N, C-alpha and C positions, 0 to 999 in steps of 0.2 A: 841485650835489646829488649824494649819494653814493650810490652805484649797488650795492646790495647783492645782487641776484639776477639770473638771465638774464632771469626771466619779466619784469624793466623793460625790457627793451632789444626788444621788439617783434617776438619771434621766434614762429616760427609752433611749434604744439604737436608735430609731429614731432620737430622741433629739440628742442625742452626734453626731451621724451622719452627723445630720445639722451642730450641730456647729463645726466640726471638715472642716467640705467644705469652711468654712468662716474661715479658722485659727483663730477661737477665742477660744483660750486654757486655759487661766488662769481667774478664775470667778474673780467679786469686790467685796467687801466687803458689799456690800448689798445682790448681790447673795447670795454669802455664808450664810448669816443670813438668809436670807427671802426665799429662794429656799424649805429647810426641812421643814420652817413652814408653808409652805403654800399646801406643800403636804400630810401634816398631817392636814388640815382642819381646821387651827386655820384665825380667821379675823387678819387684820394686819394692822397697822399703821404704816407708813414709812414715814420720815423726811428727805430728801435727795434732795440736788440740781442737777440740769441738768447736764448731764456728770457721775454721778454716775453707769450707767448701770441699771439703776431701772426698761427699757423697757421690758430689756430680764428679769430681776427677777419676774416678773409678769407675761409675756407670757409663760415661760420655765414652771412652772408648771400649768398654768391654762389648756396650751397644754395636758401634762400629764394625766391632772385628766379629762377633759373631753373625752378623749381617753381609758382610763379606765372604765368608764360605760357605752360606746358602745352603746349610744345611738343616734337614728334620733331625729331632731328637727321638731314639729309639725309646719305646714303651718303658716306663719307669726309671729313664735317665735322665739329667739333666746334664746339658753341656758347660754350663759355667754354674759355681756353689759358689754364693757369698755367705759367710759363716757370721752373726752376731751375738753378742751375750745376753741382750735382753730383748725379750718382745716387740717394744716399743720403738728400739731402734731398727729390728727389721721390719715392722710395717712400714717403719719412715722410710727405708728403704726402697722398698716393694713399692712404694708412692710414686718416688722418683723416677724408679725405671719405667711407672707407667706415664709420669710426666714427661721423660723425656724421648723414651720410645713410641710415642702417641702415634706418630705417621711410621711403624716399622710394626711389622708380623712377629710378635715375640708371645710365644707363651712361658709365662713364667706362675709361681707358686711360692705359696707364704707357710711352711711348717715352725709350730714352734708347742710351747705345751702351755697347758692352760685351759685349752679349748679340747672338743670332741676332735678327734682323729682321722675321722670317717672323708668327712668334706675333704680333707687333705691327701688321704689315700689315694679319693677319686680322681683330685686333678694331678695326681702322676703317673695315673695309670696310661695315658698317651705319652706320656714323658715330657719334658719343657726343656724349653731354652736358658730358661734361668730359676735357680732353686735360693730362696733368700732361707736360712733357718737357723735356730738355736738350737746348740750343739745337743744337750740330752735329748731332746725331740727325735735328732737326726738319726740318731745311734738307734735310739727303741727301732723307728720305722725300717733303716737298716737290719736291725734283729729280724723283723718279721719280713722280711725280704722285700718289702713295699717299694726300695729305693737301690737301684743299681749307681753305683759312682765309676764303675772302671770302664767310661766315656767322657768322666771327665775332663775337658779340658782348659778350663780358667778358676783359679781357686782363688778366694778374696778374702781376709781376716781381717773383721772391722775391728776395731779399739781390743787387741790384744791383751794389754795392760789389764780394760776391766777384767777378760775370760778369765784373766790369772787370781782375780781378787776373789773371781765368785766360784773358782776350783774346777774350770770347765778346760784348762790344758790338756789334763791325762786327754778327755773326749776328744779333745782337736788333733792331738796326735793318732788316735785311734782311728779315726776320719781320714788325715792324712795319708796312712797306711793303705786306705783303700782304692784312691785315684794312680793314674797312671803318672809314671815319671816325667812322660813328656808331656807338660801343661807348662803355663804361664800362672806365674803367682805373688800376689800382694798383699803383703801383711803392713797395717796400720796399726801404732801405736801413739796413746800421748806422751808415753814414757815409755822407757827401756829397764824395767829391771833385769836383773839378771837371770832369770826363767825363760821370758823374753825374748832376749838376745841369744840364748840357748836354742829355742825354737826357732828363730829367723835364720841362724845358721844351718838346722837341721832340713828343713824344709825350704828354704831359695836359692837359686843358682844364677851367679855372679850377679846380685841383685845391684841396680842404680837405688842413692840412697838419697832423699828428701828431706830436709829440717827446715820444720817451721817453726822460728821462737816462740815459747809461750807470751813474750813479750807485745807479740803483732797482736793478737786475741785481745789478751786482760787487760792493758793499759791504755790505747792509742785510742777506742770508742768511749770509754767506759768510764764515766763518773764515781771514782768509789771513794767511801767512806766508810769510819767507825765509830761505833760509840761505847764508850766504857761504861758498863753498868754492872751492877751486882744481879744474878742469874735471878731474884725474886721480881724485879723489875722488867724483864726481857717483856711479858704479857702485856704490860697497859702500855710499854714503847710500840710495840707491835701495834695496837689497838691507836694510841696515838697515830703513826705513820698512817695506817689504812683510811684515818679520818681526814686525811688531809689532800685536798684535791689536785690532781695528776695521775695518784695511785692507782691507775685504771684496770691493769692486768700485772699482777704480780705474783712472781713465785718465790716462797717460804721455805726455805733449807733448813729442816731439823737432821741431826743425826741418826735418830733411831725409828723406828717404826709407832711405837708406844708415844713418842713426844707429837710426832707429827697427828696423830689423832688426838692428843691431850688440846694440840695451839686449834685443832681444826673446832672441838668443843669449846675454848675460851672463844670463839671468835663467833661462835652461834651465840652464844649467850648477849655478845655486844650487838648484833643481826647483822654482824657481814655472812656474805653469803661465800662459803668458801668449800675444798672437797680435796681430800687427802688423797695420795699415791704412795703406793710403798708397796713391797713385795708380800705384803700379807693378804691383799686383795687379789680375791680373781680375776682373770685376766678380761672378763667382761667389766668388772667392776671399773678398774683400772683405764678401759679405753672410754666408759661413759666418765670418768672426772676429767680426763685429758680431752675428748670433744667438747666438755661442757664451757672449759677454761677456753679452748680453741675458738668456741662458737660465740663467748660472753656471756654465756647462764651463769657461770661463776668465775669473777673477777680475782678469784685468790684461790690458786693451789698448792696446797701446802704438802713438802713430798721429802723423800728421802734421797739420798745418791741414786736412788734407780730412775732420774729423771735428771740427772746434772748431763747425761751423755745421750743423744741421740732424740729428744723431745726436741722437735723445730717449730715453734708457733711464734710466729712475725706478731710483731707491737707489743713486744713484751717490756712494759715500760719500768718494772725495777725489779728484782733480783735481792730478797732478803734474805740475808744467813743469821737466822735467830740461833744457831750455834753454829762454832768456827770449826771444817772440816780438821779431821788431826792429821790430815794427806794432804799437803800444800797446792798438788797439782789439782785434788779437786775443787779446792776453792775455784781455780780456771775455768775447768768445767761447768762451775755455776754458774759463776758470774757470765759465761760466753752464751746461757742462757737467754741473754738481753745483749744490744747490739746486735743483730741478725743483720745480713746481708746489705752492710757499709752503714745501718741506722745506728746512731747514739745509744746510748742506755744509761740505767743508775744503777749500783749495785753499793747496798748497805749491810756491814755487819754488828752485829752485837758482841761483843767482848767480855766476859766475866772475867775476874782475876785469874782463874784456874786454865782460861783458854788463851793468857798471855804467850806463852810459848808458841802455840799456833800459829798467833798473829804474826811474829817473828819470823817464823821460818815460812809463810805468805811472802810477807816481805821481802826478804832472801831471794825469795824466786821470782817474782818479776820487777824485782832489782830496783823499787823505790818505796817510801814510804804511803801508806794510807790516810787519809785526810782524816784528821780526830775531828769528830762534831761532838760538841758539851764538853763534858765532864775532863779526866784526866788523859794528857797526851805521854805518850810513852816516846821515850828516848827510842829514834830507830838503830837500827843493825844494817840497814841495807848498804851493801858495797857502792863505793863512789864513781864505779862505771856504770854507761845503760844497759852494758849486755845486749847492744846492739849485733846480731848477724848475718850474714846473710848465705843463700844454697845458690852458686853459679848454676844454668841451666848446661848439661853434658851436651855435647854434640851428638846427633843421634846419626844414626847408620842407616843404612837401608830401611825404606818403611815398611817391606815386606819381611823383613826379619821376626818370624813369630814363632812363637812354639818350638825353640829352637830343642835338639833333643839333647835329653840330660841323663850321664847313666846314674845306674840305679845308688844311692847312699850320696849322692854330688853335695857339696858344701860350699860354701864360699865363703872366701879369705877376709 
């Protein structure tokens, strides 16, 4: 069955009204599959790339489930906990909760490192319905007895593979150990490395599984091109492209923090306004750079992969991979910064001789060759099939089946 409207997903009127005011009319595949399951109370394992609409897929049913219980949080507690790997993603999730929950009375708080903890502690004193947190700061506040997770009914882990990359998996396990066994748990990840799969088996109880193929995001709406050139020519090629009409809002990805700063300095010498976004920047500087880019004061954002997930900026016309990532899935996340909300976009990659193995890995992942512009075309190693996949929507049982009892240490098979 094809779902063409959020009205068909069983969402409450306040949520439908909020969606209508955002002109968000047609659910994405992951929303179509996930929302009914989450309203029914199932645990969920979601494998989906950035740009598939998964934030709304878990935020909408979470808000409805919390509203139906009509409980108030106890002091220092959170009824729902959402863990995110980066500060930027945590802020974006919080903004989505505000947008979709604008007609509901929900208290929420965001706690993350890089800023003073006092306002966060104050926000937690009365308790919150939804707590969005990065793992490190959350553990810090738990250890200071500012947060009590013993009454948390809903747990959502977003970008679990990114948490693994950033070294947060052990922190996540410590946090999960403090939660009640009887809860609803969701885990979303773009990829399933062995350690993330192990974590899923530890914390999910008889979950439903939804998988949205990388091809859905990476290929269908994005015009992808690659320039083969020497590394020494990348800076001049970037300047040439940015001087071309139509490059109105551009994200340039580098592999390192030093590389991002170097590109910004090069562009500044040519009169191009650009800002860097990477992990060495303070949270205030990172947020200013993002806001300047979002509001058009800086047309170019030069970033490391800290911006490849969780940065939702409308109307990004181009993504430029100044350096190709050595993890092919990161390419999909990067180019997903354009072609948001059904729009089209353009992704341009620079590839020097040392990066050609990375390019071949990317083409194998997305199951198609990337169009070569200019110099040397490479022999494609792409399989002949198109790699299309589909995930059928499971039949949902009684809609009131929520937060089923789980025995301690329960695992899924």
